C-alpha positions in Angstrom: 109.4 131.6 98.3 107.3 129.9 95.6 104.8 127.5 97.2 105.0 123.9 96.3 101.9 122.4 94.7 100.1 119.3 95.7 99.6 116.1 93.7 96.3 114.3 93.8 95.5 111.1 91.9 92.2 109.3 91.4 92.2 105.6 90.9 89.7 102.7 90.4 88.7 99.9 88.1 86.3 100.4 85.2 83.0 102.2 85.8 83.6 103.5 89.2 82.8 107.1 88.3 86.2 108.6 88.0 85.3 111.3 85.4 82.3 112.6 87.4 84.2 112.8 90.6 87.4 114.2 89.2 85.2 117.1 87.9 83.8 117.5 91.4 87.3 117.6 92.9 88.5 120.1 90.4 85.6 122.4 91.2 86.1 122.0 94.9 89.8 122.9 94.7 89.2 125.9 92.4 86.5 127.2 94.8 89.3 127.3 97.4 91.4 129.5 95.2 93.7 126.7 94.0 95.2 126.6 90.5 94.3 123.1 89.2 96.1 121.3 86.4 93.8 118.5 85.3 95.5 115.6 83.5 95.4 111.8 83.0 97.4 108.7 82.5 98.3 107.3 80.2 98.4 110.7 78.5 98.7 114.3 79.4 101.0 115.5 76.6 100.7 115.0 72.8 103.3 112.3 72.8 101.8 110.5 75.8 98.3 110.7 74.3 99.7 108.9 71.2 101.0 106.2 73.5 97.6 106.1 75.2 95.9 105.4 71.8 98.4 102.6 71.2 97.6 101.0 74.6 93.9 101.3 74.5 93.1 100.4 70.9 91.7 96.9 70.4 94.0 94.9 68.2 94.4 91.4 66.9 98.1 91.3 67.7 98.8 89.9 71.2 100.4 92.7 73.2 103.4 91.5 75.3 103.0 92.3 79.0 106.4 93.9 79.3 105.8 96.0 76.1 102.6 97.3 77.6 104.3 98.2 80.9 107.2 99.9 79.2 104.8 102.0 77.0 102.9 103.1 80.2 106.2 104.2 81.8 107.4 105.9 78.6 104.2 108.0 78.6 104.6 108.7 82.3 108.2 109.9 81.9 107.0 112.5 79.3 104.0 113.4 81.5 106.1 114.0 84.6 108.7 116.1 82.7 106.3 118.2 80.7 103.2 118.6 82.9 103.5 117.4 86.5 106.8 118.7 87.7 106.4 122.2 86.0 103.0 122.6 87.5 104.0 121.5 91.0 107.1 123.8 90.9 105.0 126.9 90.3 102.6 126.0 93.1 99.7 124.5 91.1 97.8 121.5 92.3 97.9 118.6 89.8 94.8 116.4 89.6 95.4 113.2 87.6 93.1 110.5 86.4 95.4 107.5 87.4 99.1 107.3 88.1 101.5 104.6 89.1 99.1 102.8 91.3 97.2 101.8 88.2 100.4 100.2 86.8 100.8 98.1 89.9 97.1 97.2 89.7 96.7 96.5 86.0 100.1 95.4 84.9 101.2 94.0 88.2 98.2 92.3 89.7 96.3 92.0 86.5 99.0 90.9 84.1 101.2 89.2 86.7 104.3 91.3 86.3 106.3 91.2 89.6 106.0 94.3 91.7 109.8 94.4 92.2 110.2 95.0 88.5 107.6 97.7 88.5 109.2 99.4 91.5 112.5 99.6 89.6 110.8 101.5 86.8 108.9 103.6 89.3 112.2 104.6 91.0 113.9 105.3 87.7 111.2 107.3 86.1 109.7 109.1 89.1 112.9 109.8 91.1 110.9 110.0 94.3 107.8 111.7 93.0 104.6 110.4 94.6 101.1 111.7 95.1 100.2 113.6 98.2 96.8 112.0 98.2 95.3 109.1 96.2 91.5 108.8 96.1 90.6 105.2 95.4 87.0 104.8 94.2 86.3 101.2 95.2 83.4 99.2 93.7 82.3 95.7 93.0 83.8 94.6 89.7 80.6 93.3 88.2 78.8 96.6 88.9 81.6 98.6 87.5 81.8 96.5 84.3 78.1 96.9 83.7 78.4 100.7 84.0 81.4 100.8 81.7 79.8 98.6 79.0 76.7 100.8 79.0 78.8 104.0 78.7 80.7 103.4 75.4 82.4 101.0 73.1 84.9 99.0 75.2 88.7 99.7 74.8 91.3 97.0 74.9 91.4 96.8 78.7 87.6 96.9 79.1 87.4 93.8 76.9 89.2 91.8 79.6 87.3 89.2 81.7 85.9 89.7 85.2 88.7 87.7 86.7 91.2 90.2 85.4 89.5 93.1 87.0 89.1 91.1 90.3 92.9 90.9 90.3 93.2 94.6 89.5 90.9 95.5 92.4 93.0 93.3 94.7 96.1 95.1 93.4 94.7 98.4 94.5 93.9 97.0 97.9 97.5 95.8 98.2 98.8 99.3 97.3 96.5 100.8 99.9 97.6 98.3 102.5 101.2 99.2 101.8 100.7 103.0 102.0 97.4 103.7 104.0 98.3 107.2 104.9 98.3 108.2 101.2 95.0 106.6 100.3 91.5 107.8 100.9 89.3 104.8 100.2 85.8 105.8 98.9 83.0 103.3 98.6 81.7 104.1 95.1 78.6 101.9 95.5 77.0 104.7 97.5 74.9 107.5 95.9 76.9 110.2 94.1 76.0 112.7 96.9 77.4 110.5 99.6 80.5 109.6 97.5 81.3 113.3 96.9 80.7 114.1 100.6 83.3 111.5 101.5 85.7 112.9 98.9 85.3 116.4 100.2 85.9 115.2 103.7 89.1 113.4 102.7 90.5 116.5 100.9 89.8 118.7 103.9 91.2 116.3 106.4 94.3 115.1 104.5 95.3 118.2 102.6 93.8 120.8 105.0 91.7 122.3 102.2 89.7 125.2 103.4 
């Protein structure tokens, strides 16, 4: 029988160190003999990456909140169909930089879209698909924004004010409170060595990684 893969997502507000720690997780999984499919949201396929560019590019036109959310889910539908489900079905482990928790946090808590409406789209698009483990890198918003601004030119989301990201962080906390068994909360204010030690512990305990 073909083994079923595992689905790991990494979440957090801007500047929490997702890219660095995702690379660490990928290396850790591969050292255990796991095939890893590294991907991201929005994105992961050519079409979904085009949608990502639409979403992240700063623009003078005011983007309607519902339009933003629907674009996110359109990219996700393509991503699930073309990347995530095929990888899981062949036994690979999918490691994604963000997934639906980000929609609840950014479009739900941040933009003010009701969670009931997001849950309808979640059910429709994902048909029960959910991560096995979500690593939430939690960090003070002001610290994260300083890191993000020093890193590169800000995208459309990074141009938002601190109050927006405070709402986003609260949205992640709400998601964690609703499904604590799925979340591993990592304090990203610690040193990189400590953060990665905690991530490795979570992977071994939650997913029985060797």
